C-alpha positions as CSV (number, residue, x, y, z in Angstrom):
1,M,60.1,16.7,-26.1
2,L,63.4,18.6,-25.9
3,Y,64.1,22.1,-26.8
4,I,67.6,22.9,-28.0
5,F,68.5,26.5,-27.9
6,K,71.3,27.6,-30.2
7,S,73.4,30.7,-30.6
8,R,76.7,31.5,-32.3
9,A,77.8,33.0,-29.0
10,S,77.7,29.9,-26.9
11,A,77.3,26.2,-26.6
12,D,73.8,24.8,-27.1
13,V,71.4,24.7,-24.1
14,I,69.1,21.7,-24.0
15,M,65.9,21.6,-21.9
16,F,63.0,19.4,-21.4
17,G,59.9,20.8,-23.1
18,Q,58.0,21.6,-20.0
19,D,60.8,23.7,-18.5
20,A,61.6,25.4,-21.8
21,K,58.0,26.3,-22.4
22,R,57.8,27.9,-19.0
23,L,60.8,30.0,-19.6
24,L,59.6,31.0,-23.0
25,E,56.3,32.1,-21.6
26,I,58.0,34.2,-19.0
27,M,60.0,35.9,-21.8
28,G,56.8,36.6,-23.7
29,K,57.6,34.2,-26.5
30,D,55.4,31.6,-28.1
31,T,56.1,28.0,-27.1
32,D,56.3,26.7,-30.6
33,P,58.8,24.0,-31.3
34,K,60.7,26.5,-33.5
35,G,61.5,30.1,-32.7
36,I,63.9,33.0,-32.4
37,L,64.8,35.6,-30.0
38,T,66.1,38.4,-32.1
39,V,68.9,40.7,-30.9
40,D,66.3,43.4,-30.4
41,Q,64.2,41.1,-28.3
42,L,67.0,39.9,-26.1
43,P,67.2,42.8,-23.6
44,G,63.5,42.6,-22.7
45,A,63.6,38.8,-22.6
46,I,66.7,38.9,-20.3
47,A,65.0,41.4,-18.0
48,R,61.8,39.4,-17.7
49,L,63.7,36.1,-17.1
50,K,66.0,37.7,-14.5
51,K,63.0,39.2,-12.7
52,A,61.2,35.9,-12.6
53,A,64.4,34.2,-11.4
54,E,64.8,36.7,-8.5
55,E,61.1,36.3,-7.5
56,D,61.7,32.5,-7.5
57,R,64.8,32.8,-5.3
58,T,62.7,34.9,-2.9
59,R,60.0,32.3,-2.8
60,V,62.5,29.5,-2.3
61,R,64.2,31.3,0.6
62,A,60.9,31.9,2.3
63,H,59.9,28.3,1.8
64,R,63.2,27.1,3.2
65,D,62.9,29.4,6.2
66,H,59.5,28.0,6.8
67,L,60.8,24.4,6.6
68,D,63.7,25.3,9.0
69,A,61.4,27.0,11.5
70,S,58.9,24.1,11.5
71,N,61.7,21.5,11.7
72,D,60.3,19.8,8.7
73,H,63.3,17.5,8.1
74,R,61.5,15.5,5.3
75,G,60.6,18.7,3.5
76,I,64.1,20.0,3.8
77,E,65.5,16.9,2.2
78,E,62.9,17.0,-0.6
79,D,63.7,20.6,-1.2
80,K,67.4,19.8,-1.6
81,T,66.6,17.7,-4.7
82,T,64.2,20.2,-6.3
83,V,65.5,22.2,-9.3
84,H,63.9,25.6,-9.1
85,L,63.1,28.0,-12.0
86,S,66.0,30.3,-10.9
87,Q,68.4,27.4,-11.4
88,R,66.9,26.3,-14.7
89,A,67.1,29.8,-16.1
90,V,70.9,30.2,-15.6
91,P,72.2,28.4,-18.7
92,L,69.7,30.2,-21.0
93,L,70.4,33.6,-19.4
94,D,74.1,33.0,-19.9
95,M,73.5,32.2,-23.6
96,M,71.2,35.2,-24.1
97,E,73.6,37.6,-22.5
98,A,76.5,36.2,-24.6
99,S,74.3,36.5,-27.7
100,L,73.5,40.1,-26.9
101,K,77.1,41.0,-26.5
102,E,78.0,39.3,-29.8
103,D,74.9,40.8,-31.5
104,T,73.5,37.4,-32.6
105,P,70.0,35.8,-32.0
106,V,69.0,32.8,-30.0
107,V,67.1,30.2,-31.9
108,W,65.4,26.8,-31.1
109,G,64.1,24.0,-33.2
110,V,66.2,24.7,-36.2
């Protein structure tokens, strides 16, 4: 299943269901196929998603440092192809921040 996030402030953001649900849960939203982030909800949702993305970046750096220190070349190569939460969050965060600036909600499934 795909989630298509829409806002008048930016282009659509399309995500696989599993990834979108994870980000929605982090933001404190239901993972229903249809939903809305109101303008009033955007600041809190942005803050929670940014915090989770920063925590993810910290975990990724620690994991990469461990791989480097242990000379785990196979692990290093596998990690290069992994898309982490902090990377997945960027397009949605950009949309949410643009939506907040333009005072318009973010919706999905409509």
